[in-house]
C-alpha positions in Angstrom: 243.6 160.3 -12.2 246.9 159.6 -11.6 247.8 162.8 -13.6 245.5 164.6 -12.2 246.8 164.0 -8.8 249.9 165.4 -9.7 248.7 168.4 -11.1 247.0 168.9 -7.8 250.5 168.7 -5.6 251.5 171.5 -7.8 248.9 173.5 -5.9 250.0 172.8 -2.8 251.9 176.0 -2.0 249.4 177.8 -4.3 245.9 177.3 -3.6 245.1 178.1 -0.2 242.8 178.3 1.5 240.9 176.7 -1.5 241.5 172.6 -1.7 244.7 171.7 -4.0 243.0 170.1 -6.7 244.3 168.5 -10.4 241.5 168.0 -13.5 242.5 166.0 -16.8 240.0 166.3 -19.7 240.2 163.2 -21.9 238.3 162.6 -25.2 236.4 159.7 -26.7 239.6 158.3 -27.9 241.3 158.5 -23.8 243.6 161.4 -25.5 244.2 164.4 -23.3 242.6 167.7 -24.8 243.3 169.9 -21.4 244.6 169.9 -18.1 245.1 172.4 -15.1 245.4 172.7 -11.5 243.7 175.3 -9.0 245.2 178.7 -9.1 245.8 181.1 -6.2 242.5 182.1 -4.2 240.4 184.2 -6.2 241.9 182.7 -9.5 240.2 179.3 -11.6 239.9 176.1 -10.3 241.4 173.2 -11.8 238.4 172.9 -14.3 238.2 176.1 -15.4 241.9 175.8 -16.2 241.9 172.4 -18.0 238.7 173.9 -20.4 240.8 176.9 -21.0 244.1 174.5 -21.9 241.6 172.4 -24.1 240.5 175.7 -25.9 243.9 177.0 -25.9 244.9 173.7 -28.0 241.3 174.1 -30.2 240.4 171.1 -28.9 236.8 170.3 -28.6 235.1 169.5 -24.8 232.1 167.9 -26.5 231.5 164.5 -25.0 234.9 164.4 -23.1 235.5 163.1 -19.8 237.0 164.7 -16.9 239.2 163.6 -14.4 239.0 165.6 -11.3 240.7 165.3 -8.0 237.9 166.5 -5.8 233.8 167.1 -6.2 233.2 170.1 -8.8 231.8 173.1 -6.8 228.3 174.3 -7.4 228.2 177.5 -5.3 229.1 180.9 -6.2 232.5 181.9 -4.1 235.1 183.6 -5.1 234.8 182.3 -8.4 231.4 180.6 -10.3 230.3 176.8 -9.9 232.4 174.7 -12.0 229.8 171.8 -12.2 228.2 174.6 -14.5 231.1 175.4 -16.4 231.8 171.3 -16.8 228.0 171.2 -18.6 228.4 174.3 -20.6 231.3 172.6 -22.3 229.8 169.8 -23.0 231.3 167.0 -20.5 229.8 163.4 -20.6 231.3 162.0 -17.4 233.1 163.0 -14.6 235.4 161.0 -12.4 236.2 162.5 -9.0 238.0 161.2 -6.4 236.3 162.0 -3.1 233.5 164.3 -2.1 233.8 168.1 -1.0 233.7 168.3 2.6 232.4 172.2 2.1 228.9 172.2 3.6 228.3 174.2 0.6 229.2 171.5 -1.6 229.1 168.3 0.0 227.4 165.8 -2.9 225.8 168.9 -4.1 227.9 169.0 -6.8 227.5 165.6 -8.4 223.9 165.7 -8.0 223.6 169.0 -10.3 225.8 166.9 -12.7 223.6 164.2 -12.7 220.6 166.1 -13.6 222.2 167.9 -16.4 222.6 164.2 -17.7 226.6 163.9 -16.7 227.6 160.5 -15.4 229.4 160.7 -12.2 232.1 158.4 -11.0 233.7 158.7 -7.2 236.5 156.9 -5.6 239.9 156.5 -7.6 242.5 158.4 -6.0 240.3 159.1 -3.0 242.7 158.7 -0.4 245.5 160.5 -1.7 243.1 163.6 -2.4 241.8 163.8 1.2 245.6 163.2 2.1 246.8 166.2 -0.1 244.3 167.9 1.3 243.9 167.1 5.0 243.9 170.6 6.3 241.0 171.6 4.4 238.9 168.4 5.2 240.3 169.2 8.9 238.7 172.7 8.7 235.3 171.6 6.8 234.7 168.5 9.3 236.3 169.6 12.4 236.1 173.3 12.2 239.8 173.7 13.2 243.2 173.7 10.9 245.0 170.5 11.1 247.9 171.2 13.6 251.5 170.1 12.5 254.4 170.9 14.9 257.9 171.3 13.7 260.9 170.6 15.8 264.3 170.8 15.1 266.0 168.6 17.8 269.2 166.7 19.0 269.4 162.9 18.5 268.3 162.8 22.5 265.4 165.1 21.8 267.0 168.7 22.8 265.9 171.7 21.4 267.5 174.1 22.8 270.3 174.6 25.6 269.2 175.7 29.0 270.0 179.8 27.9 267.7 179.2 25.2 270.2 178.7 22.3 269.2 177.0 19.6 270.8 178.0 16.3 271.5 175.9 14.7 271.0 172.2 16.0 270.1 170.8 12.8 272.0 171.4 9.2 271.3 174.1 5.9 269.7 170.9 4.5 267.3 170.4 7.0 266.3 174.5 7.4 265.5 174.6 3.9 263.2 171.6 3.9 261.6 173.3 7.0 260.7 175.8 5.1 259.0 174.1 1.9 257.0 172.8 4.7 256.2 176.5 6.0 254.9 177.1 2.7 252.3 174.6 2.5 250.9 175.8 5.3 248.3 178.9 5.9 249.9 180.0 8.9 253.0 179.9 11.0 252.3 179.9 14.9 255.0 180.7 17.6 254.8 181.6 21.3 256.1 184.9 22.8 258.8 183.4 24.4 260.1 182.3 21.1 259.9 185.7 19.8 261.3 187.4 22.4 264.6 184.9 22.6 265.2 184.5 18.9 263.3 187.1 17.1 262.3 184.8 14.0 260.9 186.1 11.0 259.2 183.0 10.3 258.9 183.7 6.7 259.3 181.6 3.5 263.1 181.9 2.2 264.6 178.9 1.0 261.8 177.5 -0.7 260.0 178.8 -3.9 256.6 179.9 -3.1 253.9 182.3 -5.0 252.4 183.3 -1.3 253.9 183.9 2.2 252.1 182.1 5.1 250.2 184.3 7.7 251.9 184.6 11.0 250.1 183.9 14.7 251.7 184.7 18.2 250.1 183.3 21.2 251.3 186.3 23.8 249.0 186.1 27.0 250.2 189.8 28.0 250.9 191.5 24.6 254.6 191.2 25.2 255.6 191.5 21.4 257.9 194.1 20.2 257.4 196.6 17.6 260.5 195.8 16.4 259.7 192.3 16.1 261.4 190.7 12.8 258.0 189.0 12.1 256.4 192.2 11.5 259.1 192.7 8.5 257.7 190.4 5.1 254.1 191.4 4.0 251.5 189.2 5.1 248.7 189.1 7.7 249.5 189.0 11.1 247.5 187.7 14.0 248.0 188.5 17.8 246.1 186.0 20.4 246.2 187.6 24.1 244.4 187.2 27.3 244.6 190.6 28.4 242.9 193.9 26.7 245.6 196.6 27.0 244.6 199.1 24.5 247.8 201.1 24.6 249.8 197.4 23.7 247.0 196.8 21.2 247.3 199.6 19.3 251.4 199.1 19.2 250.8 195.9 17.2 247.8 197.6 15.3 250.3 199.8 14.3 252.3 197.1 12.6 249.4 195.9 10.6 248.7 192.9 13.3 245.5 191.7 14.4 244.8 191.5 18.0 242.3 189.0 19.4 241.7 188.5 22.9 240.9 185.1 23.9 241.6 184.3 27.8 241.0 181.3 29.7 240.0 180.8 33.0 244.1 180.7 33.8 244.5 184.1 32.3 246.3 182.3 29.3 245.4 182.2 25.9 242.4 180.0 25.4 244.3 177.5 22.6 241.1 175.6 21.6 239.1 178.6 20.9 242.4 179.9 19.1 241.9 177.2 16.6 238.5 177.6 16.2 239.3 181.1 15.6 241.7 180.5 12.9 239.6 178.1 11.2 237.0 180.9 10.5 239.8 182.9 9.3 240.2 180.1 6.7 243.5 178.8 7.7 243.5 175.0 6.6 246.9 173.9 7.8 248.6 175.7 11.0 252.4 174.8 11.2 253.9 175.4 14.8 257.7 176.2 15.4 257.1 177.1 18.8 259.1 176.3 21.9 258.8 173.5 24.6 256.4 175.1 26.6 253.7 176.0 24.0 254.5 172.7 22.4 253.6 171.3 25.8 250.7 173.3 26.3 249.0 172.4 22.9 249.7 168.3 23.3 248.3 168.4 26.5 245.2 169.7 25.4 245.1 167.4 22.8 245.2 169.6 20.0 248.5 168.6 17.9 247.6 166.2 14.9 251.2 166.0 13.4 254.8 166.0 14.3 257.3 167.1 11.8 260.6 166.5 13.5 264.4 166.9 12.3 267.1 165.3 14.5 270.9 166.0 14.0 273.4 163.6 14.6 274.4 164.9 18.2 274.1 164.6 21.9 273.5 168.1 24.0 272.3 166.3 27.3 271.0 168.3 30.0 268.8 170.7 28.0 265.3 172.0 26.8 263.1 169.1 25.2 260.4 169.0 22.8 257.3 169.1 24.6 257.1 170.3 28.4 254.2 168.5 29.4 253.4 165.2 32.2 255.1 164.1 34.3 253.4 161.0 33.5 252.8 158.3 36.1 252.8 155.2 33.9 254.0 154.5 30.1 250.5 153.3 29.4 249.5 157.0 29.3 252.3 158.1 26.6 250.8 159.8 23.6 250.5 156.9 21.0 252.2 158.2 17.8 252.2 156.3 14.2 254.9 156.8 12.0 254.1 158.2 8.8 257.6 158.4 7.1 261.2 158.5 8.0 264.0 160.3 5.7 267.3 161.2 5.7 267.9 165.2 4.9 271.4 166.0 4.5 273.3 164.6 7.5 270.1 164.8 9.7 266.6 162.8 10.3 263.2 163.7 9.3 260.9 161.8 10.8 257.0 162.6 10.5 254.8 161.0 12.9 251.0 161.3 13.9 248.9 161.0 16.8 247.2 157.9 16.4 243.6 158.4 15.5 243.8 162.0 15.2 243.4 161.7 10.7 239.8 159.9 11.6 237.4 162.2 10.9 
């Protein structure tokens, strides 16, 4: 199963919106006869890749055991059911890490395998598989993406000067690492303030990837200019707004953007509704690179799951912070975090933390 999980890791930047899955086929003597991992959406799943690999090696799969990091699918989606392919190949046992949370599967894959006389074992590597697919599990179970907020700050938590200048607080190494995190996400989100001040591309340039994440802009009044650089890379683009302005909407649509009006009672974008809508558009992990105002709004509404923070070895003093929320009246009201990892990236420090309890679903 360790080998299957390592293979699943190779789907990290490839398989969205499908889960990251690896599969290893072993014969009766314990020798590996085939292996594979899930390809780009519409392409073969891990089990199909492993079966094809065994065929290419000239190895028979009759009586073999399949180690797979997620329950084999049993429904027709972009591809056919992997369960049927395993049965047809003569697999006698399937060892899977965890049930598929997709309601179209959710144990039915295991049931179909058992009904065909295939022995099924579930559990090895469950925690690792779920963690690798935290966004997919979030979308299937909660109906919202996994929301990861990325910030680059000085050691005293400042992300930009009062005049908005923020390039560059952290090092080249931190920026390259940040692009690797962008690459694993289904979509990158920012706010109109960042678009107007920084004119970012928000694509992946500093890390290898076979796909570009979608770009999402929270733009209450449809102020995104047609010349914005985020329109340059070819990918899907979404603008969430609180107004219905046909003229401004047509300008963005002419640049390939899908404009979605989702106003709340305050005349702003309904952020919670936006997350639900993004989930319906098959967004698993949402990577947020925004300013202190939007970060604060997401945090205040309880919509942030994880923080990806890069801290530079510098102090800026009076300047913009990481998230504008509060003020709190008691320390007991502080947002509780759980540190997941702390690592030095170049001269900077990367801390990954989660809102306590957000991953319990």
